[in-house]
mmCIF file of the N, C-alpha and C atoms, coordinates in Angstrom:
data_MODEL
# 
_entry.id   MODEL 
# 
loop_
_atom_site.group_PDB 
_atom_site.id 
_atom_site.type_symbol 
_atom_site.label_atom_id 
_atom_site.label_alt_id 
_atom_site.label_comp_id 
_atom_site.label_asym_id 
_atom_site.label_entity_id 
_atom_site.label_seq_id 
_atom_site.pdbx_PDB_ins_code 
_atom_site.Cartn_x 
_atom_site.Cartn_y 
_atom_site.Cartn_z 
_atom_site.occupancy 
_atom_site.B_iso_or_equiv 
_atom_site.pdbx_formal_charge 
_atom_site.auth_seq_id 
_atom_site.auth_comp_id 
_atom_site.auth_asym_id 
_atom_site.auth_atom_id 
_atom_site.pdbx_PDB_model_num 
ATOM 1   N N  . MET A 1 1  ? 31.054  -34.962 3.147   1.00 0.00 ? 1  MET A N  1 
ATOM 2   C CA . MET A 1 1  ? 30.181  -33.951 3.714   1.00 0.00 ? 1  MET A CA 1 
ATOM 3   C C  . MET A 1 1  ? 30.587  -32.569 3.236   1.00 0.00 ? 1  MET A C  1 
ATOM 4   N N  . ALA A 1 2  ? 31.873  -32.277 3.144   1.00 0.00 ? 2  ALA A N  1 
ATOM 5   C CA . ALA A 1 2  ? 32.333  -30.974 2.694   1.00 0.00 ? 2  ALA A CA 1 
ATOM 6   C C  . ALA A 1 2  ? 31.934  -30.732 1.251   1.00 0.00 ? 2  ALA A C  1 
ATOM 7   N N  . ALA A 1 3  ? 31.959  -31.774 0.440   1.00 0.00 ? 3  ALA A N  1 
ATOM 8   C CA . ALA A 1 3  ? 31.565  -31.634 -0.964  1.00 0.00 ? 3  ALA A CA 1 
ATOM 9   C C  . ALA A 1 3  ? 30.077  -31.306 -1.062  1.00 0.00 ? 3  ALA A C  1 
ATOM 10  N N  . GLU A 1 4  ? 29.271  -31.885 -0.190  1.00 0.00 ? 4  GLU A N  1 
ATOM 11  C CA . GLU A 1 4  ? 27.831  -31.618 -0.196  1.00 0.00 ? 4  GLU A CA 1 
ATOM 12  C C  . GLU A 1 4  ? 27.554  -30.160 0.157   1.00 0.00 ? 4  GLU A C  1 
ATOM 13  N N  . VAL A 1 5  ? 28.292  -29.636 1.147   1.00 0.00 ? 5  VAL A N  1 
ATOM 14  C CA . VAL A 1 5  ? 28.135  -28.235 1.537   1.00 0.00 ? 5  VAL A CA 1 
ATOM 15  C C  . VAL A 1 5  ? 28.544  -27.335 0.378   1.00 0.00 ? 5  VAL A C  1 
ATOM 16  N N  . GLU A 1 6  ? 29.610  -27.683 -0.317  1.00 0.00 ? 6  GLU A N  1 
ATOM 17  C CA . GLU A 1 6  ? 30.081  -26.894 -1.451  1.00 0.00 ? 6  GLU A CA 1 
ATOM 18  C C  . GLU A 1 6  ? 29.050  -26.888 -2.578  1.00 0.00 ? 6  GLU A C  1 
ATOM 19  N N  . VAL A 1 7  ? 28.388  -28.019 -2.826  1.00 0.00 ? 7  VAL A N  1 
ATOM 20  C CA . VAL A 1 7  ? 27.364  -28.100 -3.869  1.00 0.00 ? 7  VAL A CA 1 
ATOM 21  C C  . VAL A 1 7  ? 26.183  -27.208 -3.507  1.00 0.00 ? 7  VAL A C  1 
ATOM 22  N N  . LYS A 1 8  ? 25.749  -27.230 -2.245  1.00 0.00 ? 8  LYS A N  1 
ATOM 23  C CA . LYS A 1 8  ? 24.649  -26.384 -1.803  1.00 0.00 ? 8  LYS A CA 1 
ATOM 24  C C  . LYS A 1 8  ? 25.009  -24.913 -1.959  1.00 0.00 ? 8  LYS A C  1 
ATOM 25  N N  . LYS A 1 9  ? 26.257  -24.569 -1.632  1.00 0.00 ? 9  LYS A N  1 
ATOM 26  C CA . LYS A 1 9  ? 26.713  -23.187 -1.731  1.00 0.00 ? 9  LYS A CA 1 
ATOM 27  C C  . LYS A 1 9  ? 26.699  -22.745 -3.187  1.00 0.00 ? 9  LYS A C  1 
ATOM 28  N N  . ASP A 1 10 ? 27.233  -23.559 -4.084  1.00 0.00 ? 10 ASP A N  1 
ATOM 29  C CA . ASP A 1 10 ? 27.241  -23.227 -5.502  1.00 0.00 ? 10 ASP A CA 1 
ATOM 30  C C  . ASP A 1 10 ? 25.811  -23.124 -6.025  1.00 0.00 ? 10 ASP A C  1 
ATOM 31  N N  . ASN A 1 11 ? 24.955  -24.056 -5.598  1.00 0.00 ? 11 ASN A N  1 
ATOM 32  C CA . ASN A 1 11 ? 23.565  -24.044 -6.026  1.00 0.00 ? 11 ASN A CA 1 
ATOM 33  C C  . ASN A 1 11 ? 22.884  -22.756 -5.559  1.00 0.00 ? 11 ASN A C  1 
ATOM 34  N N  . PHE A 1 12 ? 23.145  -22.339 -4.332  1.00 0.00 ? 12 PHE A N  1 
ATOM 35  C CA . PHE A 1 12 ? 22.560  -21.105 -3.805  1.00 0.00 ? 12 PHE A CA 1 
ATOM 36  C C  . PHE A 1 12 ? 23.043  -19.911 -4.615  1.00 0.00 ? 12 PHE A C  1 
ATOM 37  N N  . LEU A 1 13 ? 24.340  -19.842 -4.872  1.00 0.00 ? 13 LEU A N  1 
ATOM 38  C CA . LEU A 1 13 ? 24.881  -18.720 -5.636  1.00 0.00 ? 13 LEU A CA 1 
ATOM 39  C C  . LEU A 1 13 ? 24.316  -18.697 -7.055  1.00 0.00 ? 13 LEU A C  1 
ATOM 40  N N  . GLU A 1 14 ? 24.183  -19.858 -7.670  1.00 0.00 ? 14 GLU A N  1 
ATOM 41  C CA . GLU A 1 14 ? 23.621  -19.931 -9.022  1.00 0.00 ? 14 GLU A CA 1 
ATOM 42  C C  . GLU A 1 14 ? 22.153  -19.500 -9.016  1.00 0.00 ? 14 GLU A C  1 
ATOM 43  N N  . ASN A 1 15 ? 21.408  -19.972 -8.020  1.00 0.00 ? 15 ASN A N  1 
ATOM 44  C CA . ASN A 1 15 ? 20.005  -19.566 -7.908  1.00 0.00 ? 15 ASN A CA 1 
ATOM 45  C C  . ASN A 1 15 ? 19.874  -18.060 -7.694  1.00 0.00 ? 15 ASN A C  1 
ATOM 46  N N  . ALA A 1 16 ? 20.733  -17.506 -6.857  1.00 0.00 ? 16 ALA A N  1 
ATOM 47  C CA . ALA A 1 16 ? 20.696  -16.061 -6.605  1.00 0.00 ? 16 ALA A CA 1 
ATOM 48  C C  . ALA A 1 16 ? 21.030  -15.290 -7.879  1.00 0.00 ? 16 ALA A C  1 
ATOM 49  N N  . ARG A 1 17 ? 22.033  -15.730 -8.617  1.00 0.00 ? 17 ARG A N  1 
ATOM 50  C CA . ARG A 1 17 ? 22.404  -15.078 -9.882  1.00 0.00 ? 17 ARG A CA 1 
ATOM 51  C C  . ARG A 1 17 ? 21.248  -15.127 -10.878 1.00 0.00 ? 17 ARG A C  1 
ATOM 52  N N  . GLU A 1 18 ? 20.623  -16.297 -10.978 1.00 0.00 ? 18 GLU A N  1 
ATOM 53  C CA . GLU A 1 18 ? 19.500  -16.458 -11.904 1.00 0.00 ? 18 GLU A CA 1 
ATOM 54  C C  . GLU A 1 18 ? 18.318  -15.569 -11.488 1.00 0.00 ? 18 GLU A C  1 
ATOM 55  N N  . TYR A 1 19 ? 18.050  -15.515 -10.194 1.00 0.00 ? 19 TYR A N  1 
ATOM 56  C CA . TYR A 1 19 ? 16.957  -14.690 -9.682  1.00 0.00 ? 19 TYR A CA 1 
ATOM 57  C C  . TYR A 1 19 ? 17.204  -13.214 -9.996  1.00 0.00 ? 19 TYR A C  1 
ATOM 58  N N  . LEU A 1 20 ? 18.412  -12.742 -9.742  1.00 0.00 ? 20 LEU A N  1 
ATOM 59  C CA . LEU A 1 20 ? 18.730  -11.334 -10.027 1.00 0.00 ? 20 LEU A CA 1 
ATOM 60  C C  . LEU A 1 20 ? 18.671  -11.047 -11.523 1.00 0.00 ? 20 LEU A C  1 
ATOM 61  N N  . GLY A 1 21 ? 19.087  -12.006 -12.336 1.00 0.00 ? 21 GLY A N  1 
ATOM 62  C CA . GLY A 1 21 ? 18.983  -11.840 -13.787 1.00 0.00 ? 21 GLY A CA 1 
ATOM 63  C C  . GLY A 1 21 ? 17.531  -11.740 -14.233 1.00 0.00 ? 21 GLY A C  1 
ATOM 64  N N  . ASP A 1 22 ? 16.675  -12.569 -13.619 1.00 0.00 ? 22 ASP A N  1 
ATOM 65  C CA . ASP A 1 22 ? 15.236  -12.507 -13.929 1.00 0.00 ? 22 ASP A CA 1 
ATOM 66  C C  . ASP A 1 22 ? 14.647  -11.159 -13.535 1.00 0.00 ? 22 ASP A C  1 
ATOM 67  N N  . ILE A 1 23 ? 15.044  -10.669 -12.385 1.00 0.00 ? 23 ILE A N  1 
ATOM 68  C CA . ILE A 1 23 ? 14.558  -9.354  -11.947 1.00 0.00 ? 23 ILE A CA 1 
ATOM 69  C C  . ILE A 1 23 ? 14.979  -8.284  -12.936 1.00 0.00 ? 23 ILE A C  1 
ATOM 70  N N  . ARG A 1 24 ? 16.225  -8.323  -13.335 1.00 0.00 ? 24 ARG A N  1 
ATOM 71  C CA . ARG A 1 24 ? 16.746  -7.323  -14.283 1.00 0.00 ? 24 ARG A CA 1 
ATOM 72  C C  . ARG A 1 24 ? 15.961  -7.352  -15.594 1.00 0.00 ? 24 ARG A C  1 
ATOM 73  N N  . SER A 1 25 ? 15.684  -8.545  -16.119 1.00 0.00 ? 25 SER A N  1 
ATOM 74  C CA . SER A 1 25 ? 14.955  -8.637  -17.391 1.00 0.00 ? 25 SER A CA 1 
ATOM 75  C C  . SER A 1 25 ? 13.502  -8.194  -17.226 1.00 0.00 ? 25 SER A C  1 
ATOM 76  N N  . GLU A 1 26 ? 12.883  -8.497  -16.092 1.00 0.00 ? 26 GLU A N  1 
ATOM 77  C CA . GLU A 1 26 ? 11.500  -8.042  -15.859 1.00 0.00 ? 26 GLU A CA 1 
ATOM 78  C C  . GLU A 1 26 ? 11.439  -6.523  -15.736 1.00 0.00 ? 26 GLU A C  1 
ATOM 79  N N  . MET A 1 27 ? 12.423  -5.932  -15.077 1.00 0.00 ? 27 MET A N  1 
ATOM 80  C CA . MET A 1 27 ? 12.424  -4.472  -14.905 1.00 0.00 ? 27 MET A CA 1 
ATOM 81  C C  . MET A 1 27 ? 12.581  -3.760  -16.246 1.00 0.00 ? 27 MET A C  1 
ATOM 82  N N  . LYS A 1 28 ? 13.222  -4.385  -17.209 1.00 0.00 ? 28 LYS A N  1 
ATOM 83  C CA . LYS A 1 28 ? 13.349  -3.786  -18.537 1.00 0.00 ? 28 LYS A CA 1 
ATOM 84  C C  . LYS A 1 28 ? 12.014  -3.786  -19.270 1.00 0.00 ? 28 LYS A C  1 
ATOM 85  N N  . ARG A 1 29 ? 11.113  -4.710  -18.908 1.00 0.00 ? 29 ARG A N  1 
ATOM 86  C CA . ARG A 1 29 ? 9.807   -4.808  -19.571 1.00 0.00 ? 29 ARG A CA 1 
ATOM 87  C C  . ARG A 1 29 ? 8.746   -3.901  -18.955 1.00 0.00 ? 29 ARG A C  1 
ATOM 88  N N  . VAL A 1 30 ? 9.036   -3.320  -17.799 1.00 0.00 ? 30 VAL A N  1 
ATOM 89  C CA . VAL A 1 30 ? 8.057   -2.492  -17.102 1.00 0.00 ? 30 VAL A CA 1 
ATOM 90  C C  . VAL A 1 30 ? 7.794   -1.218  -17.893 1.00 0.00 ? 30 VAL A C  1 
ATOM 91  N N  . THR A 1 31 ? 6.512   -0.855  -18.010 1.00 0.00 ? 31 THR A N  1 
ATOM 92  C CA . THR A 1 31 ? 6.166   0.427   -18.636 1.00 0.00 ? 31 THR A CA 1 
ATOM 93  C C  . THR A 1 31 ? 5.947   1.421   -17.514 1.00 0.00 ? 31 THR A C  1 
ATOM 94  N N  . TRP A 1 32 ? 6.824   2.376   -17.402 1.00 0.00 ? 32 TRP A N  1 
ATOM 95  C CA . TRP A 1 32 ? 6.753   3.345   -16.326 1.00 0.00 ? 32 TRP A CA 1 
ATOM 96  C C  . TRP A 1 32 ? 5.814   4.484   -16.716 1.00 0.00 ? 32 TRP A C  1 
ATOM 97  N N  . PRO A 1 33 ? 5.021   5.001   -15.762 1.00 0.00 ? 33 PRO A N  1 
ATOM 98  C CA . PRO A 1 33 ? 4.120   6.113   -16.081 1.00 0.00 ? 33 PRO A CA 1 
ATOM 99  C C  . PRO A 1 33 ? 4.909   7.399   -16.300 1.00 0.00 ? 33 PRO A C  1 
ATOM 100 N N  . SER A 1 34 ? 4.307   8.296   -17.074 1.00 0.00 ? 34 SER A N  1 
ATOM 101 C CA . SER A 1 34 ? 4.961   9.590   -17.309 1.00 0.00 ? 34 SER A CA 1 
ATOM 102 C C  . SER A 1 34 ? 4.794   10.467  -16.069 1.00 0.00 ? 34 SER A C  1 
ATOM 103 N N  . ARG A 1 35 ? 5.534   11.541  -16.036 1.00 0.00 ? 35 ARG A N  1 
ATOM 104 C CA . ARG A 1 35 ? 5.453   12.473  -14.905 1.00 0.00 ? 35 ARG A CA 1 
ATOM 105 C C  . ARG A 1 35 ? 4.039   13.042  -14.775 1.00 0.00 ? 35 ARG A C  1 
ATOM 106 N N  . GLU A 1 36 ? 3.410   13.346  -15.925 1.00 0.00 ? 36 GLU A N  1 
ATOM 107 C CA . GLU A 1 36 ? 2.056   13.903  -15.910 1.00 0.00 ? 36 GLU A CA 1 
ATOM 108 C C  . GLU A 1 36 ? 1.050   12.901  -15.334 1.00 0.00 ? 36 GLU A C  1 
ATOM 109 N N  . GLN A 1 37 ? 1.207   11.626  -15.686 1.00 0.00 ? 37 GLN A N  1 
ATOM 110 C CA . GLN A 1 37 ? 0.312   10.598  -15.147 1.00 0.00 ? 37 GLN A CA 1 
ATOM 111 C C  . GLN A 1 37 ? 0.467   10.473  -13.635 1.00 0.00 ? 37 GLN A C  1 
ATOM 112 N N  . VAL A 1 38 ? 1.696   10.510  -13.173 1.00 0.00 ? 38 VAL A N  1 
ATOM 113 C CA . VAL A 1 38 ? 1.945   10.398  -11.733 1.00 0.00 ? 38 VAL A CA 1 
ATOM 114 C C  . VAL A 1 38 ? 1.352   11.602  -11.004 1.00 0.00 ? 38 VAL A C  1 
ATOM 115 N N  . GLN A 1 39 ? 1.534   12.791  -11.563 1.00 0.00 ? 39 GLN A N  1 
ATOM 116 C CA . GLN A 1 39 ? 0.999   13.992  -10.924 1.00 0.00 ? 39 GLN A CA 1 
ATOM 117 C C  . GLN A 1 39 ? -0.521  13.966  -10.879 1.00 0.00 ? 39 GLN A C  1 
ATOM 118 N N  . SER A 1 40 ? -1.157  13.557  -11.972 1.00 0.00 ? 40 SER A N  1 
ATOM 119 C CA . SER A 1 40 ? -2.622  13.559  -11.989 1.00 0.00 ? 40 SER A CA 1 
ATOM 120 C C  . SER A 1 40 ? -3.191  12.513  -11.036 1.00 0.00 ? 40 SER A C  1 
ATOM 121 N N  . THR A 1 41 ? -2.598  11.339  -10.978 1.00 0.00 ? 41 THR A N  1 
ATOM 122 C CA . THR A 1 41 ? -3.109  10.334  -10.050 1.00 0.00 ? 41 THR A CA 1 
ATOM 123 C C  . THR A 1 41 ? -2.839  10.733  -8.600  1.00 0.00 ? 41 THR A C  1 
ATOM 124 N N  . THR A 1 42 ? -1.747  11.436  -8.355  1.00 0.00 ? 42 THR A N  1 
ATOM 125 C CA . THR A 1 42 ? -1.457  11.925  -7.011  1.00 0.00 ? 42 THR A CA 1 
ATOM 126 C C  . THR A 1 42 ? -2.510  12.931  -6.576  1.00 0.00 ? 42 THR A C  1 
ATOM 127 N N  . VAL A 1 43 ? -2.891  13.826  -7.482  1.00 0.00 ? 43 VAL A N  1 
ATOM 128 C CA . VAL A 1 43 ? -3.932  14.809  -7.167  1.00 0.00 ? 43 VAL A CA 1 
ATOM 129 C C  . VAL A 1 43 ? -5.249  14.098  -6.854  1.00 0.00 ? 43 VAL A C  1 
ATOM 130 N N  . VAL A 1 44 ? -5.587  13.086  -7.635  1.00 0.00 ? 44 VAL A N  1 
ATOM 131 C CA . VAL A 1 44 ? -6.826  12.326  -7.394  1.00 0.00 ? 44 VAL A CA 1 
ATOM 132 C C  . VAL A 1 44 ? -6.787  11.669  -6.016  1.00 0.00 ? 44 VAL A C  1 
ATOM 133 N N  . VAL A 1 45 ? -5.666  11.095  -5.666  1.00 0.00 ? 45 VAL A N  1 
ATOM 134 C CA . VAL A 1 45 ? -5.549  10.420  -4.361  1.00 0.00 ? 45 VAL A CA 1 
ATOM 135 C C  . VAL A 1 45 ? -5.685  11.434  -3.230  1.00 0.00 ? 45 VAL A C  1 
ATOM 136 N N  . ILE A 1 46 ? -5.009  12.561  -3.336  1.00 0.00 ? 46 ILE A N  1 
ATOM 137 C CA . ILE A 1 46 ? -5.072  13.577  -2.276  1.00 0.00 ? 46 ILE A CA 1 
ATOM 138 C C  . ILE A 1 46 ? -6.493  14.118  -2.131  1.00 0.00 ? 46 ILE A C  1 
ATOM 139 N N  . LEU A 1 47 ? -7.150  14.418  -3.238  1.00 0.00 ? 47 LEU A N  1 
ATOM 140 C CA . LEU A 1 47 ? -8.533  14.898  -3.176  1.00 0.00 ? 47 LEU A CA 1 
ATOM 141 C C  . LEU A 1 47 ? -9.457  13.845  -2.569  1.00 0.00 ? 47 LEU A C  1 
ATOM 142 N N  . SER A 1 48 ? -9.258  12.598  -2.947  1.00 0.00 ? 48 SER A N  1 
ATOM 143 C CA . SER A 1 48 ? -10.083 11.515  -2.389  1.00 0.00 ? 48 SER A CA 1 
ATOM 144 C C  . SER A 1 48 ? -9.906  11.415  -0.876  1.00 0.00 ? 48 SER A C  1 
ATOM 145 N N  . VAL A 1 49 ? -8.692  11.555  -0.408  1.00 0.00 ? 49 VAL A N  1 
ATOM 146 C CA . VAL A 1 49 ? -8.430  11.485  1.035   1.00 0.00 ? 49 VAL A CA 1 
ATOM 147 C C  . VAL A 1 49 ? -9.179  12.595  1.759   1.00 0.00 ? 49 VAL A C  1 
ATOM 148 N N  . PHE A 1 50 ? -9.117  13.814  1.222   1.00 0.00 ? 50 PHE A N  1 
ATOM 149 C CA . PHE A 1 50 ? -9.815  14.931  1.865   1.00 0.00 ? 50 PHE A CA 1 
ATOM 150 C C  . PHE A 1 50 ? -11.334 14.757  1.815   1.00 0.00 ? 50 PHE A C  1 
ATOM 151 N N  . ILE A 1 51 ? -11.866 14.260  0.711   1.00 0.00 ? 51 ILE A N  1 
ATOM 152 C CA . ILE A 1 51 ? -13.307 14.035  0.600   1.00 0.00 ? 51 ILE A CA 1 
ATOM 153 C C  . ILE A 1 51 ? -13.764 12.980  1.605   1.00 0.00 ? 51 ILE A C  1 
ATOM 154 N N  . PHE A 1 52 ? -13.020 11.875  1.701   1.00 0.00 ? 52 PHE A N  1 
ATOM 155 C CA . PHE A 1 52 ? -13.374 10.844  2.681   1.00 0.00 ? 52 PHE A CA 1 
ATOM 156 C C  . PHE A 1 52 ? -13.231 11.369  4.109   1.00 0.00 ? 52 PHE A C  1 
ATOM 157 N N  . ALA A 1 53 ? -12.220 12.172  4.376   1.00 0.00 ? 53 ALA A N  1 
ATOM 158 C CA . ALA A 1 53 ? -12.040 12.735  5.714   1.00 0.00 ? 53 ALA A CA 1 
ATOM 159 C C  . ALA A 1 53 ? -13.231 13.621  6.072   1.00 0.00 ? 53 ALA A C  1 
ATOM 160 N N  . LEU A 1 54 ? -13.684 14.449  5.147   1.00 0.00 ? 54 LEU A N  1 
ATOM 161 C CA . LEU A 1 54 ? -14.844 15.302  5.383   1.00 0.00 ? 54 LEU A CA 1 
ATOM 162 C C  . LEU A 1 54 ? -16.093 14.460  5.615   1.00 0.00 ? 54 LEU A C  1 
ATOM 163 N N  . TYR A 1 55 ? -16.270 13.444  4.808   1.00 0.00 ? 55 TYR A N  1 
ATOM 164 C CA . TYR A 1 55 ? -17.420 12.545  4.954   1.00 0.00 ? 55 TYR A CA 1 
ATOM 165 C C  . TYR A 1 55 ? -17.434 11.901  6.339   1.00 0.00 ? 55 TYR A C  1 
ATOM 166 N N  . PHE A 1 56 ? -16.303 11.363  6.769   1.00 0.00 ? 56 PHE A N  1 
ATOM 167 C CA . PHE A 1 56 ? -16.243 10.708  8.070   1.00 0.00 ? 56 PHE A CA 1 
ATOM 168 C C  . PHE A 1 56 ? -16.394 11.698  9.213   1.00 0.00 ? 56 PHE A C  1 
ATOM 169 N N  . LYS A 1 57 ? -15.912 12.909  9.030   1.00 0.00 ? 57 LYS A N  1 
ATOM 170 C CA . LYS A 1 57 ? -16.089 13.960  10.045  1.00 0.00 ? 57 LYS A CA 1 
ATOM 171 C C  . LYS A 1 57 ? -17.578 14.258  10.222  1.00 0.00 ? 57 LYS A C  1 
ATOM 172 N N  . ILE A 1 58 ? -18.313 14.392  9.121   1.00 0.00 ? 58 ILE A N  1 
ATOM 173 C CA . ILE A 1 58 ? -19.756 14.662  9.189   1.00 0.00 ? 58 ILE A CA 1 
ATOM 174 C C  . ILE A 1 58 ? -20.484 13.496  9.846   1.00 0.00 ? 58 ILE A C  1 
ATOM 175 N N  . ILE A 1 59 ? -20.179 12.281  9.424   1.00 0.00 ? 59 ILE A N  1 
ATOM 176 C CA . ILE A 1 59 ? -20.814 11.099  10.014  1.00 0.00 ? 59 ILE A CA 1 
ATOM 177 C C  . ILE A 1 59 ? -20.509 11.008  11.505  1.00 0.00 ? 59 ILE A C  1 
ATOM 178 N N  . ASP A 1 60 ? -19.279 11.293  11.899  1.00 0.00 ? 60 ASP A N  1 
ATOM 179 C CA . ASP A 1 60 ? -18.883 11.246  13.301  1.00 0.00 ? 60 ASP A CA 1 
ATOM 180 C C  . ASP A 1 60 ? -19.670 12.265  14.114  1.00 0.00 ? 60 ASP A C  1 
ATOM 181 N N  . GLN A 1 61 ? -19.840 13.466  13.572  1.00 0.00 ? 61 GLN A N  1 
ATOM 182 C CA . GLN A 1 61 ? -20.595 14.487  14.297  1.00 0.00 ? 61 GLN A CA 1 
ATOM 183 C C  . GLN A 1 61 ? -22.066 14.099  14.439  1.00 0.00 ? 61 GLN A C  1 
ATOM 184 N N  . VAL A 1 62 ? -22.642 13.515  13.403  1.00 0.00 ? 62 VAL A N  1 
ATOM 185 C CA . VAL A 1 62 ? -24.039 13.075  13.473  1.00 0.00 ? 62 VAL A CA 1 
ATOM 186 C C  . VAL A 1 62 ? -24.188 11.987  14.533  1.00 0.00 ? 62 VAL A C  1 
ATOM 187 N N  . ILE A 1 63 ? -23.308 11.019  14.529  1.00 0.00 ? 63 ILE A N  1 
ATOM 188 C CA . ILE A 1 63 ? -23.383 9.935   15.513  1.00 0.00 ? 63 ILE A CA 1 
ATOM 189 C C  . ILE A 1 63 ? -23.152 10.471  16.920  1.00 0.00 ? 63 ILE A C  1 
ATOM 190 N N  . GLN A 1 64 ? -22.185 11.360  17.083  1.00 0.00 ? 64 GLN A N  1 
ATOM 191 C CA . GLN A 1 64 ? -21.897 11.936  18.396  1.00 0.00 ? 64 GLN A CA 1 
ATOM 192 C C  . GLN A 1 64 ? -23.103 12.721  18.910  1.00 0.00 ? 64 GLN A C  1 
ATOM 193 N N  . SER A 1 65 ? -23.698 13.519  18.063  1.00 0.00 ? 65 SER A N  1 
ATOM 194 C CA . SER A 1 65 ? -24.869 14.300  18.453  1.00 0.00 ? 65 SER A CA 1 
ATOM 195 C C  . SER A 1 65 ? -26.020 13.382  18.855  1.00 0.00 ? 65 SER A C  1 
ATOM 196 N N  . THR A 1 66 ? -26.220 12.330  18.094  1.00 0.00 ? 66 THR A N  1 
ATOM 197 C CA . THR A 1 66 ? -27.284 11.375  18.399  1.00 0.00 ? 66 THR A CA 1 
ATOM 198 C C  . THR A 1 66 ? -27.044 10.692  19.739  1.00 0.00 ? 66 THR A C  1 
ATOM 199 N N  . VAL A 1 67 ? -25.817 10.276  20.002  1.00 0.00 ? 67 VAL A N  1 
ATOM 200 C CA . VAL A 1 67 ? -25.495 9.604   21.265  1.00 0.00 ? 67 VAL A CA 1 
ATOM 201 C C  . VAL A 1 67 ? -25.678 10.559  22.440  1.00 0.00 ? 67 VAL A C  1 
ATOM 202 N N  . VAL A 1 68 ? -25.256 11.805  22.290  1.00 0.00 ? 68 VAL A N  1 
ATOM 203 C CA . VAL A 1 68 ? -25.407 12.787  23.373  1.00 0.00 ? 68 VAL A CA 1 
ATOM 204 C C  . VAL A 1 68 ? -26.895 13.031  23.651  1.00 0.00 ? 68 VAL A C  1 
ATOM 205 N N  . LYS A 1 69 ? -27.683 13.230  22.611  1.00 0.00 ? 69 LYS A N  1 
ATOM 206 C CA . LYS A 1 69 ? -29.118 13.462  22.810  1.00 0.00 ? 69 LYS A CA 1 
ATOM 207 C C  . LYS A 1 69 ? -29.793 12.238  23.433  1.00 0.00 ? 69 LYS A C  1 
ATOM 208 N N  . LEU A 1 70 ? -29.426 11.048  22.992  1.00 0.00 ? 70 LEU A N  1 
ATOM 209 C CA . LEU A 1 70 ? -29.985 9.826   23.562  1.00 0.00 ? 70 LEU A CA 1 
ATOM 210 C C  . LEU A 1 70 ? -29.593 9.691   25.026  1.00 0.00 ? 70 LEU A C  1 
ATOM 211 N N  . SER A 1 71 ? -28.347 9.996   25.331  1.00 0.00 ? 71 SER A N  1 
ATOM 212 C CA . SER A 1 71 ? -27.857 9.930   26.707  1.00 0.00 ? 71 SER A CA 1 
ATOM 213 C C  . SER A 1 71 ? -28.615 10.921  27.592  1.00 0.00 ? 71 SER A C  1 
ATOM 214 N N  . GLU A 1 72 ? -28.810 12.144  27.101  1.00 0.00 ? 72 GLU A N  1 
ATOM 215 C CA . GLU A 1 72 ? -29.551 13.163  27.885  1.00 0.00 ? 72 GLU A CA 1 
ATOM 216 C C  . GLU A 1 72 ? -30.995 12.721  28.099  1.00 0.00 ? 72 GLU A C  1 
ATOM 217 N N  . TYR A 1 73 ? -31.589 12.143  27.082  1.00 0.00 ? 73 TYR A N  1 
ATOM 218 C CA . TYR A 1 73 ? -32.982 11.688  27.185  1.00 0.00 ? 73 TYR A CA 1 
ATOM 219 C C  . TYR A 1 73 ? -33.119 10.560  28.206  1.00 0.00 ? 73 TYR A C  1 
ATOM 220 N N  . LEU A 1 74 ? -32.178 9.630   28.179  1.00 0.00 ? 74 LEU A N  1 
ATOM 221 C CA . LEU A 1 74 ? -32.263 8.469   29.081  1.00 0.00 ? 74 LEU A CA 1 
ATOM 222 C C  . LEU A 1 74 ? -31.890 8.802   30.524  1.00 0.00 ? 74 LEU A C  1 
ATOM 223 N N  . THR A 1 75 ? -31.147 9.858   30.763  1.00 0.00 ? 75 THR A N  1 
ATOM 224 C CA . THR A 1 75 ? -30.726 10.196  32.125  1.00 0.00 ? 75 THR A CA 1 
ATOM 225 C C  . THR A 1 75 ? -31.701 11.142  32.819  1.00 0.00 ? 75 THR A C  1 
ATOM 226 N N  . LYS A 1 76 ? -32.751 11.575  32.157  1.00 0.00 ? 76 LYS A N  1 
ATOM 227 C CA . LYS A 1 76 ? -33.739 12.467  32.786  1.00 0.00 ? 76 LYS A CA 1 
ATOM 228 C C  . LYS A 1 76 ? -34.591 11.739  33.770  1.00 0.00 ? 76 LYS A C  1 
# 
């Protein structure tokens, strides 16, 4: 039984070593974006967030106004 536990332990350590080696080799193949690319995509994301926020704010006000007017009409 002790030998079986030792084999599992060695197998786990070998698998972990192989996994970390695979990660290391994959990370060497990654093409990282340049600073300019990161900055430009960040600007696009921030602008998109503000545009969507404005859009939802307008839609929310239209729906709120409609509900208030409908409520006033129905309670008369």
